[in-house]
N, C-alpha and C positions, 0 to 999 in steps of 0.2 A: 416604534419600529418592530416590536416583537410580533405584531400582527401581520407582518408580511407573509404571503402564502408559503414562500420557500422556508422561512424561519419556522413557521408553524409545522410544516412537514418535517423539518429536521428535528425539532423538539419532540414531535409525536413519535418519530422513528426511534429516537434515543430513549424516550420514556417507555415505549412499548418493548424495546429490546431489553431494557433493564428490568421491567416487570416480568418478562418471560424468563430471564436468567435468574431472577430472585425466586420465582416459583420452582425452577428446576434445581436450584442449589441444594435444598434439603434432600431431595432425591439423590443428587450426586454424592452427597456425604454418605447416605445410606448404601448406595451402590458400591462405593469404594470400600466400605467396611465389610459388606456381606456378599459381594458378587462371587459366584462359584459355578462356572458353566457345567461342571461335571455333576452338580447336585440336581436331584429331581424334587427338591423340597418345594412346598407351596410358596415360600418366600422367594426362592429363586425364579420360579415360574412367573410370579407377579413382577419381579424386577425385569425379567426379559420382556414381558408385555409392555411395561411402562417405558422401556428404553426406546421403543419405536415412536411413542408420542413425544418424549422429551428430545430425542435426537432430531426429529422433524422441527420442533420448536427452535432449537439452537441453530439448525441449518437456516431457518428463516431469518433468525437474528443476524447470522453471518452475511446473508445476501442483502439484508436491509442496510447493514453497516458498510458494505462495499459500495452500494449505490449512494449512501449518504456521503461518502467521501467525495464523490464527483459533485453531488449537489452542494456540499459545503463550499467547495472552491468556486463553483459557478455562482453561488449566491453572494460570496464575498466580492467577486469581481463585479457583479451586477449592481451591488449597493454602493460602489465607489462614488457614483455620481451624487450621492446624498451628503457627502462630507467635503468640507472645505479643505483643499490641499491634497485630496486623494485623486490619483490617476487610475488606480487599478485595485486589485484585491489587497495589495500591501497597505494601502491607506485604510481600508476597512478593518483589517486585522490589527493595525497599529492604533485604531481609534480608542482602545483601552488595553489594559494589561492582560486580558484573557484571550485575545484573538489568536496569537501565534501558539500559545500553549494548547488551545482547543484544536488547532490544526494538527499539531504534532501528535496529540493524543488520538485524534481521528485516524491519522496515518498508521499509528501503532495498532489500532483496532482493525484496520484494513488488512494488514499483513497477518495478524493473529487469526482473523476470520478465514483468510485464504488457507492457512495451514490447517486450521480445524476442519474445514470442509474436505481437504485432501485426506486427512487422517480418518475422518468419519466414512468417507467413501471406501477407503481401503479396508477398514474394519468390517463394514457391511458385506464385503465380498468374501470374507473368510468364514469357514463353517463354524468356528468356535469363538468368533468375535474377540480376538486376543487383545485388542486395543481399547476395549470398553472402559476399563479403569483409567487409562491414560487420558482419553478424550473428555471424561467427566472430571478428571483432576484439572485439565485445562479450562474447563467450564468455570471452575472456582477461581481461576486467574482472570478469566474473561469478564466475570461479573463486576469485580471492583474497577476494572478498566472502563467498562461500559458506564458505571456510575460516575467515574471521573469525567468521561466525555460529556455526559448529560450535565454535570455541574458546570464545567468550563463553558460549554455552549450556552447554557442558560445565563450565566454571569456575563458572558460576552454580549449576548443579544440584549439583555435587560439594561445594560449600561451603555448601549449605543445611543449617542445624542447627536442630532444633526448640527448643533451649534458648536461642536468641538472641532478645533482646527487640528487635523492630523498630518502626519508626515508622509510624503510621497515616496515612491520607489527610488527616485533620484537621490534623495538624501541617504537612504538606507545603503545604496550600492556605490556611493561616492567614495573617493579616496580619503576624504577627511573623516569619514565615519570609522569609529573604532569597533568594528563588528566582523564576524566571520564572513558575512556577505560581501563586505567591502574588500576583504582579503581575496576572495574568489574573483571579484570583479577586476582586481589589479593583477591577476595572474598573467604571465606572459602568454600570448596566443599560441606560440609554437609549443610551449610546454603543455598547455591545456589540450591542444589538438592531439599531441602524442599520447597523453594520459587517456583521453577520450577513446581513441581508436584502439589503443593497446588493450585497455580493460574490456571494451566491448568485443574485440576480436578474440581475446582469450575466453571470454564467457561463451561466445558462440561456438568456438572450436571444442571446448570441453563439453558443452551441452550436446553437440552433435556426436562427439565420440561416445558419450554415455548412452545416447539414444541408439546409435548404431550397434553398440554392444549389448543392447537389450537390458541395460541396467545391471549386468552381472557383476561388475566390479564395484565393491562397496566404497572404496576410496574415491572412485569416479563420481559417485553421487554426492559425496561430501564436497568434492572439488567444485561440482556444479553449484551447490548451495553457496559456498564461500565466494566463488567468482561472480555469482549473480548479485550478491550483496555489494561486492566491490564495484561491479559494472554499474549498478544503480547509482551509487554515489559519484562515480566518475562521470556518468551521464549528466547528473544534475550540475556538477562542476562545469562540465563542458557547455551546458545550456547557458549558464551564467557568464562564463568566461569568453565564449566566442560565438556559439550558435545564435543567441539572441541578437548579437550585434549585426550579423548578416541578415536576420529577418527584418530588423528595424532599419537596416542600412545606415546605421549611426554608430560611430566608434566608441561612444561613451554610455550607451543605453544598455544596461546589463540585466534588466528586470526579467525574471522567469515567469512573471504573471501577466504582463502586458501582452504577451503573445497569445493569450486566451481571448483577447478582445476582438470584436467584429472588424475593427479597422485593419487588423492584420489577418483577416480571414479565418479566425479561430484556429490558426496553425498550431497553437500549443496543444490542443486536444489530439491532433495527429501525432504529436510527439509523446505526450504523457500516457495515453491509453495503451499503446504497445509496450512502453517502458515499464509501467506499473504491472501490466499483465505478465511480462517476461520475468520481472524481479520476483513477483509472488510465486510464479510457477517454478522458477529455479530454486527459490528458498524451500518450497514444499518438496521438491525433488530430493534435496539434501536431507530434509527431515525424515522422509520416508525410507531412506536407504538403510539405516540400522535395523529396521524391523524385519529385514530378510533373514535374520538369525532365528526368528520364530518359525517353527515347522510349518504351520498352516499358511505362512506368508512367504515362504521360501521362493515361490514362483510369482505370487501376486505383487509383492513389494517391489522387486526389480522392474517388473513390467510397468507398474504405476509410476515409478521414479523415472523410467526411460521415457514414458509418454509425456510427463511434465517437463523433462529436459528438452524434448522436441519442441514443446510449446515455447519454452524459454529461448531456445535457439532462434526460432522463427520470430519471436517478439523482439529480441535484441537486434537481429539482422534487419527487420523492418524499420525499427527505430533509427538505426545507423543509416539506412538507405534514405529515409525521409529527411533526416538532418543533413545528409550530404547533398541531397537535391536542393534543399533550402539554401545551403551555402553556395552551391554552384550557380544558382539562379540569381543570386544577389548582385547588385551593382557595387557593393562595398568592396574596396580593396584593402584588406586588413594587413596582409603580409605581402610585401613587395617581392 
């Protein structure tokens, strides 16, 4: 199975990412130790020239990993037909012990990549590159995580066997299962709906307020970051607890992966793309906010944070609107 085109693409992307990060890591250590923008020494000039090359390499890695997240989920869903007992991506990921850890590591890499790209863009706009040390320190965090992703994906794919009977999403989200997923599936619909719209509404309002204020309030940006994380998890809970039920028009089908399948019109992608975009943008808006204390970023950081907050507000609002339309169009009557 490891010779499936999507699997080869994922492993090549992960391997190439790790190779580029490994090549950049010694330079990152050297830069952290010796970077001095006020110096005109030969060493400083060499470091400045090389930052353009390595920053472009790491930016390419970030883009690769963002795209790999989508491909990983798509591939897991597409391969479900190869396993006995699998209905969707859950079956593929449950086929061995490495599936879900690989997914979680890939998601962590996705959000770290989004934050790194935001920091890199802001740093490149300033005249004195004040965040250079920080972004290369993050590179040293990024590299081990990329290695973990490659390891988990390789172990997951190499141990996939077609004759293995795997568990489907029905068993994972059933009331009898002793898992977090089953707890979410049994949450009362009214409670899930209240949590869903309250968290999303708060995230949208805070992001719009920060955007309208041009990012001038530092605590506003931090609030956007925190509310975006909260809204992201509340949205996932809502998808499991009630949105998926309306899509399937079935009161007991809670799977957040089956909505990606063609028989449901790939509706899951309409939900997840704006949700993940909004969560990444909101998180990045919060991360950039404290940098306004640096003189060269006093104007640039609030502006960048406000722009990302605007993207987060639009993404969360679009996600909530799409989910609401799916609920209203459904023939299921979940709440009398």
